[in-house]
C-alpha positions as CSV (number, residue, x, y, z in Angstrom):
1,S,72.8,141.0,160.2
2,S,70.8,144.2,160.1
3,P,71.7,147.7,159.0
4,S,72.0,150.4,161.7
5,K,69.0,152.6,162.3
6,Y,70.8,155.6,160.7
7,L,71.8,153.7,157.6
8,L,68.3,152.5,157.1
9,L,66.8,156.0,157.7
10,S,69.2,157.8,155.4
11,T,68.7,155.2,152.6
12,L,64.9,155.5,152.9
13,L,65.2,159.3,152.9
14,I,67.4,159.4,149.7
15,V,65.1,156.9,147.9
16,G,62.1,159.1,148.9
17,I,63.8,162.3,147.6
18,G,64.7,160.5,144.4
19,W,61.2,159.3,143.9
20,I,59.5,162.7,144.6
21,L,62.1,165.0,142.9
22,P,60.6,164.8,139.3
23,Y,57.3,166.1,140.6
24,T,58.8,169.2,142.2
25,A,59.7,172.7,140.9
26,I,63.4,171.7,141.1
27,G,62.7,168.6,139.0
28,A,60.9,170.8,136.4
29,F,63.8,173.2,136.3
30,F,66.2,170.4,135.5
31,K,63.6,168.9,133.1
32,F,63.3,165.6,135.1
33,T,60.4,163.4,134.1
34,P,58.7,160.9,136.3
35,L,59.2,157.2,135.3
36,P,56.2,155.4,134.1
37,P,54.5,153.3,136.8
38,V,55.5,150.0,135.0
39,I,59.2,150.9,135.3
40,M,58.7,151.9,139.0
41,I,56.9,148.6,139.7
42,T,59.7,146.7,137.9
43,I,62.4,148.4,139.9
44,V,60.6,147.7,143.2
45,G,60.2,144.0,142.1
46,I,63.9,143.7,141.2
47,V,64.9,145.2,144.6
48,L,62.6,143.0,146.5
49,A,63.8,139.9,144.6
50,Y,67.4,140.9,145.4
51,L,66.7,141.4,149.1
52,I,64.9,138.1,149.4
53,T,67.6,136.2,147.5
54,V,70.4,137.8,149.7
55,E,68.5,136.8,152.9
56,I,68.0,133.2,151.7
57,I,71.7,132.8,150.6
58,K,72.9,134.4,153.8
59,R,71.0,132.0,156.0
60,F,72.1,129.1,153.9
61,F,75.7,130.2,154.1
62,Y,75.8,130.7,157.9
63,R,73.9,127.5,158.5
64,T,76.1,125.3,156.3
65,D,79.5,126.9,156.9
66,G,79.4,126.3,160.7
67,F,79.7,130.0,161.4
68,D,80.2,130.6,165.1
69,F,78.1,133.6,166.2
70,A,79.1,133.2,169.8
71,A,82.8,133.7,168.9
72,I,82.0,136.9,167.0
73,K,79.9,138.2,169.9
74,T,82.8,137.5,172.3
75,M,85.2,139.4,170.0
76,V,82.9,142.4,169.8
77,K,82.4,142.6,173.5
78,R,86.2,142.5,174.1
79,R,86.7,145.5,171.7
80,K,84.3,147.7,173.6
């Protein structure tokens, strides 16, 4: 499954604002300090590891559990 376009865009927007905020005048007013590059790289690495793990587990789950995508698609079409 994939996130909707608006969910993905809003998430990226918030992450971008959070990343840039310490470098702005508003960040200086609130005494925000930028994180060291090592911390930022660690956070990005953890998030990527999480996303990869979730995709692997999701594919394994749907493949081994006999999940019926056709039945779900039929139910969604009926609701519209």
